N, C-alpha and C positions, 0 to 999 in steps of 0.2 A: 895305393889303393886299399890294401887290407886295413890300414890305419883309419882311413876315411869311413870305410864300411863299419868298423868297430865303433867309431864315434857316432855314426848315424844310428846304430842299434842302441847305444847307450842313451842318446837323446830321445829316441822313440820309447824306450822303456821308462825313462823319467816322465815323459808326457802321459803315458798310460797309468803310471802310479799316481800322478797328481789328479788325473781324471777320476780314477777310482776313489781317491780320498775325498774328492769333491761331491761324489754321488751320495745320495741319501741311503741310509742304512735300511734298505728294503729287504726284510727277512722273508724267506719262503715260509710256506705253511708248516713244513716239517720242523724248521728252526723254531718257529713260534710255539709249536706244540711241545718241543723239547724244553724250551725255557719255562713254559707254563707248568709242565710236569715237575721240573726241578723246584720251582718256586712253591708249588703246592706241597712237595715233599719236605722242604725246609719249614714250611708253616706247620705241617703235622708234627714234625719232630720238636718244634718249639712248643707246641701244645702239650706234648708228653713231658717235656722238661718243666713246664709250668705246673702241671698236675702233680708231678713227683716233688717239686719244691714245696708246694702247699701241703702235701701229705707229710713230708718230713717236718715242716714247721708245726703242723698240728700235733704231731707226735711229741715234738720237743716241748710244746706248751703243756700237753697232757702230763708228761713226765715231771715237769716242774710243779704242776698243781698237786699231783698225788704224792710227791716225795718231799717238796720243800715248803709248801704252803702251811703245814702244821707248825712251822717255826715262826710264822708271822704273828707276833703277839704285840700287844700295846704296852705292857708294863716292862720297865727296864730290868734286865737280869741281875741276879745277885752276884756277889764277888766270886763265889764258888763256881757258879755257872760261867762267869767270864773267864776264870782260870781254865776251865775245861775247854771252852771254845778256843782259847789261845793255844792250848796244848795241841788241839786238833789241827789248828792252822799251821803249826810248826812241824807236826808229824802226821802224815796221812794215815798212819795206823790208828790214831785216836780221832780221826775225822768222823763226822756224822754220815751215816749211810741211809739209804732209802728203806723206810720201815714197811713199805708195801711189798707183799710177797711176790707180786707180778711185776715189780719194777724192772728187774734185769731182763725179763722177757720182752717188756715194752721197749727197753733200750736196744735189744737185739733186733727187733722189728724195725726200729728207726735206722739202725746201721744198714740193714738190708735194703731199705728204701733209698738210703743215700748212695749205695753202690749202684743201684739201678739208675739213679739220677746222673751219676758220673758217666755211665755208659751212654745214656741218652744225649748228654752234652757232647760227647765225642762223635757220635753218629751225626748229630746235627751240624757239628763243625765240618765234618767231611762233606756233607751235602752242600754246605755253603761254599766250600772251596771248589767243588765240582761245578756249581752254578756260575761262579765267577770265571772259571776257566772256559766254560762253554760260551758265555757272553763275550769274552775277549776274543775267542777264536772266530765267532760268527761276525763280530764287528770288523775284524781285520780281513775276513773272507779269504784267508790263505793266499796272500799276494804272490807267493813264490811259485804258484802253479802257472802263472802267465808266461814264464820264461822256459817252460818245459823241464825244469829241474825237479828233482824229487821233492815231494811235499814233506814238510816237517812240522809237526804240531807245535804250537806256541805254548811252552810250558810256563806255568805261573808258580813261583815258589812261595812258600809261606814266609811272610815277612816277620821281622822281629816284633813288630807291634801286635800282629795277630797272635803270635805265639805267646806274648806277654799276657794279653787279655784271656787267652785260653787257660793258661796256668793260674791266673788270678781267679777266674771263675771256678775252676776245679778246686782251688784251695778254699774258697768261700763255701762251696757246697759240701766240702768234706767235714765241716764243723758240725758236730752233733754230740749229745751226751753218750759217751762210750759205755758199753755195758761192763759191769764188774769193776768199776772205777769210782773212787770217792776221794774227795779232798775239800778243805775249807780254805778260804782266802780272807785275810784281815785287811780292812781299809779304814783309816782314820779320816773322818769327815767332820770338820768343825769341832775338833776336840772330842769326838765321840767315836769309840771303836765299833766298827760294823763288820760282821762275819758273813760272807757270801759262800754259798755252796757251788760246787762245780757245775751242777745241772742248771743253776740260774744263770751263770755266766755263759754257758753254751747256748742256752735258749735266747739270751739277748743278742748274741752274735748271729744266730740263725735268722733273725729278723731282716738281715741285709739281703737275703736271697729273694726278697720280694721284688727286686729289680727285674727278675724273669717275668713277673706278671706285667710290669709296665712295658717291657719289650714286646710281649705277646699282644698287648692291646694296640700298640703302635703298628705292629705287623698286620693285625686284623684290619685296622683302619686303612692301611696302605692297600691291601688287597681288595677292600670293599669300595674305596673311592678312586683308586688309581689302577683299575683293571684296564689294560691297553688292548684287550681283544677286540673291542668294538672299533678302536682307532686303527688297528691293523686292517680290519675288514673294510673300513671306509677309506683306507689309504690316507689318513691324516698324519703324515710323517712329521709335520711341524709340531704338533702336540706331543708326539712320541719323543721327539728330541728335547722338548721343553721339560717333560717329566723325567727323562733320563738325566738332565742337568740339575734337577732339584737336589739330588743327593750330593752334588759337588758344590752347589752354591750355598754359602753359609748364611746369606741374608734371608733366603726363602727356603727353608728346609721342608721337605715333604712331610716330616713328622709334625712340625708346627701347623702346616697347612691341613694335615689330616685331623688334628685336634680342633681346628677352627670349623672344619666342615661338620665334624661330629657334634660340636657344640651348637651349631646352627640347626641341625636336623633333630637331634634328641638331647636337649639340655638337661632334663631330669636325670637321665641315666649317667651322663658324664659327671654331673655334680655329685651324684650318689657315689660313684666309683672314686672320685677324688677325695671325698670326705672319708670314706672307709679306709682308703689306702694311707691316709695321713693320721686320722684320729685313732684308729684301732692300734697300729704299731706303737705310736707315741704313748697311748694310754697303758699298754702292757709293759712298755719299757719303764714307765713311771712306777708301775706295780713292782717290777723286778728290783728297781733301785730303792724304793721306799719301804719294801716289805721288811727287811731286817733292821730298819731304823727305829723300831719300837715307837711308832706314832699311831694316832687314833685311826687314821684312814687306811691302815694296813690290814684290817681284819677281813674285809670283803672285796671281791674283785670289782664290783660295780662302783665301789667308793672311789677307786683311782680313776675310772672312766669319767665319773661325774665331776670329780675334782678338776681334771684337765679341761673338761668342757666348760665348766663355770668360770675357770680362770681365763679361758680364751674368749668368753662372751661377756657375762655379767660381772664376774669377779666379786664373789661374796666376801672373800678375805678371811673366812673362818679358819681355813686350813691353808698351809703353804708347804711346798716341798722342802725336805730337810737334807737332800743329797745333791751333789753337782749334776749327776746324770738325770735325776728327776727334774731339776730346774731346766736343763737343756731340753728335755722332752716337752715341758710346758712352754718353753720359748718357741719351739717349732710349731706347736699347735696355735699359740697366740699369733704368730706371724702368718700362718696359713689360713686361719679362720676369716680374716677380712677378705681374702681372695675368694673364698667360697661364698661369702655373703655378696660380694660384687658380682660373681657369676650368677648367683640366684636372682639378684636384682635385675641384671641385664636380661636373663631369660624370661623373667616375669614381665618386664616392660615390653619385650618383643612379642610375647604371647598376647598381652592385653592391647597391643596396638591395633587400631582398626585397619581392616583390609580396604582395598579399593571399592568393592561393592558395598561394604558396610558404611564407609565414609559417604559414598554417594547417597545411600538410603537415608542417613541421618540428615544430610543437607537438604534432601527433598522434603523430609518431615518438617524441618525448620522453615523451609520455604512455604509449605502449606500453612503453618502456624502464622507466619507473617501475612500471608494472603487472607486468612480468616480474620486477623486483626484489622486489616485494611477494609474488608467488607463490613465488619462491625462498625468501624469509624464512619464509613460512607452511609450506612443505614442510620446512624445517629444524626448525621448532617441532614438527611432527608426528613427524619422525624422532627428535628428542630425546626426545619423550614415549614412543615405542615402545621406545627403548633403555632408558629408566629403568624402564618397566613390565616389560621382559623380564629385568632383572637380578635374580639370586637374592640377591645380597648387598646391603647398604645402599649407597646411592650415595656416592661419594667427594666430597671437597671440590672436586676438579677438575671432576667431572661437574656438580656444582651450579653452579659458576662458569660453566661453558660453557652451562648451561641459562639462567642469568641473562643472559649475553651474547646468546644466541639470541633471547630474549624482547625484549630491548632493541632489537636490530636489527629485529625484526618491527614493533614499535610505531613506530620511527623511519621505516621504509619506508611504513607506513600513513599516518603524518602527512605525509610528503612527497607521497605519491600524492594524498591528499585536498586538500592545500593547492594543488598544481599544478592540479587540476581547477577549483577555485574561482577562482584568480587568472587563469586563461586561458580562462574561459567554457565549461568542459566540465561544467557542473552538470547537464546533461541525462543524463549517465552515472551520476549519483548517485540511486538510487531513493529514499533516505530524504529527500533534499532536495525531491523532487517531492511526496512525501506530506505534508510538513510544512504547506504552506499549506492543504491540505484539512482537516487536523486543527485548524488554527487557526480555520478558518471554522466547523467544527462545535462547537468548544469555545473557551473563553477561555484564553489563555496567551500566551507570548512565544516568538519564534523568533529565535535569535541565531547568527551565524557566528563561531566561534573559529578558532584556528589549525587545529584539527581539527574537521570538521563534527560538531555536536552538537545534537540537538533537545531543547529544553526547553519542553514544553507540558503543562499541567495540564488535565484534563478538567473539565467542569462537575460540580458536586456532584449525586450521585444518591441519592435517599432509600432506594432498594432496595439500596444498596451500603454495608454497615456499615464504619466506619472505626475504627482502633485509637486509644486515647488516647496523648498524647505521653509519652515516657519521661522520667523525672526523673533527677537526679544527686544524689549525697550527697557528704559531705566526704571519704570514703575514695577515691572515684573521682577527685576533684579532686587529692588528694595523689598518687595513682598517676600521673595524667597529668603532674603537675608534675615528679615524679621521672623519669618515662620520657621527658620532653622532647617530649610530643605537643602540637602546636599546631593545634587544630581551628579551622575557620573560624567566626567568630561569626555570620555571616549565612548560614543554610542555603540551599542551592539544590536545588530538587526534581529528582529523577531518576526516570524511569519504568522500572520493571522488568517483566519478562514477567508477564502476567496468568494466574492460576490459577483464575479464576472459572468456575463451572459454569452451565448454562443456567437451572436453577430457582433462584428467589430467595426466595420467600415460604414457606420452610420453616424449621423450628427447627434449632438446631445440636446437635452431638453431641460426646462427649468425645474420641474419636480424632481428629476433624477439628480440634478446638480444640488438641489436643496438636501436630498437624502444623503449625498456624499458628504456635504459639509456637516450635516448632523452627525454622521458616523465618525467623522474626524474629531468633532468636538467631544463626542461620547467617549471615544478611546482616550483622548487626552485627559478628560475629566476623571475617568476611572483610574488612570495612572496617577493623577494628582491626589485623588482620594486615598489610594493605597499608600502613597508616599506620606501623606499627611497623617494617616492612622499610624504608620510605622514610626514616624518622627515623634508623635505624641506618646507612643508606648515606650520608645527607647530613651527619649530625652525628657524624662519626667521632672528631673531636678534642675533643668536648664532654664525653665520659664518661671517668671514671677507671677504665677497664677495659682490659685488655690486648687486643691484636689477635686473639689466638687465641680468647679468650672471646667477643669480639664476633662473630667468624666463626661460632662455635658457636651463638650466639643467632640469627644470620641463618639458619643451616642448620636449626635447630629450627623457626623460623617457616615455612620452606619446606616442611618435612615435615608440620607440622600443617596447613598450607594444602592440601597434597595430600590428607591424610586427610579434611578437611572437604569437599573437592570430591567425593571418592569417596562419602562418606556422603550428600551431597546427591543424587547419582545414584540411590542406593538409595531415598531418600525419594521421588524423582520416580517411580521404578518402582512404589512402593506407591500413589502417587496415581493412576497410570495403571490399576492394578488396581481401585482404588475406582471409577474412572470406568467401566471396562468392566462391573463388577458393577452399577453403577447403570443403565447402558444396557440390560443384560439384564432388570433388574427393571422398567424402563420399558416394555419390550416385553411383559413378562408382564402388567403392569397394563392395557396397551392391549387385550390378548387377553381379560383378565378383564372389561373393560367391554363388549366385544363378545359375551361369553358369560355372561349373568347367572345361569345355573343351575350355577355352579361351587360346590363345597362351601365351608362356612364356614371350615374350617381353612385353606384356601388363601388366603382373604381376610385372615384374621388374620396369616398369614405374610407376605403382600405388604405389609400395613400396617406390620408391624415392619421389613421391609426398606426401605420408603419412609421411615420415620422415621430409620433409620440412614443412608440416602442423603442426607436433608436436612441432615445434619451437615456435609456438604462445602460448604455455602453460604458458609462463612467464608473459603474459598480465593479471595479477591478480590485485585485489584491493590493492592499495598502501596506507599505513598509513603515512602521513606526519605530523610531529610535528612542532609546532610554532617556535622552536629554530633552525630549518633548518636541523634536522637529517633525514636521508633517509635509509630505510631498503632494502637491496638487497639480493638475494639468493646466498648462497655459491656455489662455483664452484670447480670442481675436479681439481687436478694439471694439468691434460692434457687438460683441457677445457679452457674456456674463463676466464680471471682473474677477480677479484672482482672490483666493481666500488666503490670507496671511494672519497667522495667530502666534501667540506667545506660549511660553511654558505653562503659564497659569490658566490658559484658555481664553484670554481676552481677544477681541476682534479688532485688528488695526484697520483693515480695509474691508468693508462689508459689501456683499453683492447687492445688486439692485433689488433682489427679492426681499432682503431684510430691510432695505432703506425705504421702500415704498410702504406707506401705511395701508392697512387693509380696511375693510368695511367697518362700520361702527359696531356691528354685531357679528364678528367673525365666528365661523363654525369651529368648534374645538376638534382639532385633528391630532393625530399622534405627533406630528412635527411641532405644532405650537405647544403641546404639552411637554415635549422634550426640551424646547427652548426655555420654558419656565423652570424645568427641573435643573437644567444646566446653570441657570442663574442662581438657583439655590445652592448648587454645588460650589459655585465660585465664592459665594458668601460663606459657606461652611469651611472652605479652605483657608480663610483669612484667620490669622492668629489674634487679631485685634480689630474692633469695629472702626478704628480710626482710618483704616485703609479702605473702607467701604465706598468712599467718594470716587475712587479710581476704578470702580467696577461698573460695567454696563449691565443693566437688568432689563427684563422684558416688561413692556407696558401692556395694558389690557387690550390694546388695539393691534398688537403684533409687532411693532417696530421697537428697536433698542434705544435706550436713553440712559443717561447717567443717573446716579443716585440722587443728587440735588434736584434735577428735573422731575424725577419720579416723586420726590417728597412734595414739590410744589404742585404737581398734578393731583396728588392725593389730597392736598389741602383744599383745592378748588372744587366746587360742586360739579357733579357729572350726572348725566342721565342714567348711566349704567352704574347704579349704586353697588350692585354685587361685585362688579369689577373693581370699584374703588375700595370696597372693604377688603377684597382679596389682596389688592396691592398694599394696603395698609398693613395687613397681617404679614405679608412678605417682608416689608420694610422693618416691622417690629422684630 
């Protein structure tokens, strides 16, 4: 039993120890205050060490300048002088001494400051040992108290490594020019005897104590950027543990991380400190080594500084170091200068980089410039249109060329404007891009961004919306396209055009509305063919065996026909608006007739007739035109109007009865008849050669369609309507 109890106690103790080790190092407030006070004490003592180090270094440089600098001459000494110098180097009694009367006093002051420096180093070392001991004790949390045994503090011994660095630091800081001591040292460099004083050698060795300054800078950065007081108060123990592990991780040292943070926050100060800490010691070391070498740059102090700087940057080549130590100092400066230049370039680049608000502001200004350019291009198009409309004579070739350039500039400005919006995130300024997702949610389709924004969405099929059958092609059209060089896209892409649908749908169609639908179908087809013809004439100028003047005439004719088609379309739209207004009036009368049942029978019959006429406008629906020229038309009953079937070039294969029946001898000129004649002109303008004119149907003066040979025969025979005959002859010509 006692053995089992002992085993149970040992197991319980082991579990408690593991649990304690797995806990986070949550220090109490008193522990944190103790550690922070010790860290601040170490930092203050390091500050005193740095100050005393710089003071002793300044005193050593001053002693060298007042005692040794008079020996820095440019001319080589005589033989007698060389013998005296050699005798002083061999016997210290004949060595050169400081001629300044306060030289020994200055050396004594330097020795006193060195003693203070050594005492400060010892005090700082003691404070560091105390800090490490406290951290170790608080991290272990005195585990032995759990078992009821007497507490024993965990002692930390000074390791050999720490003792070695302490002795090395004390030995380096003890070096200084001792008072009441003089001696000369001879050194042969490149076959030239050089004599150095004891003060110069001590001053060169005192430059090593600048490492105190570097340690102080790193400690300052650590306390500035890695203060864990806020982390302790917010109980962010993961961050505390990560910071504590930085000193143990060789890959990410807190010293290097501190330098990176300082470089990102204040790059000018870091670059200035790095430059001074490298350039100034190397420059003075260059002066100490090159001074007794009897060279030209040994006379003034700033000569050595400028020599090192130029050799590290521009490299004049006028002077060069004559001693090994001087060359080593120049090499260090030459190797460090590109690093300083790289740091300067990086800081300048980061400072000149645009912030988020500045980048947004610049993009908005560029957007406004593109918008203004687009407005100016649109204004130029409107001005050109008014000038062309106001001209009494036919437009010249120069005017047409200027018109084409204006339209090209407008479309280019629109393309640049929309592309800049999409690429820079200004899609909220595009209303059509905001409406596209809603359309896609309501109907099935696809939404794609091209170089210019374009919405390609097809609505769901609606049974109340009749569709036109696809247009077919024959051999004549294929031959015409082959001769004309038209290359249509084999895979059609749907394009949505403005809807002409009226509210009522469940009504029968009428002959005028059917005629308007057929006219609109031909109009859209001819406009597309005109555009393709113009593009082909512009792009394939060298592929046709036609002179440049004839080709320019074809392009001009296409432009004129295109303008006539657009004008005729405006008249047709005006007629549609009149039909709509008439239908609205009739709808109001029908509503009043339903509210007044005692109206005469004649009014009812009249309203019914008008309602039938109004229902014929139901065919004005949204038409889907494909890029290969196909057109969909609603099917007709056998007793009604026949189907409209057309080809890519706009020819009519099966004509409705409306176009097959001749009209009166003197028909009234309507927008529809005018449109038919304009479409015939468009078909003739689309042909690349007059030899294909026999396959095209044109409009006769009486309104029905006939072939070109029949039209020529009719124009040759006398007719009562001489004006119509002359007009037909002009069209054929």
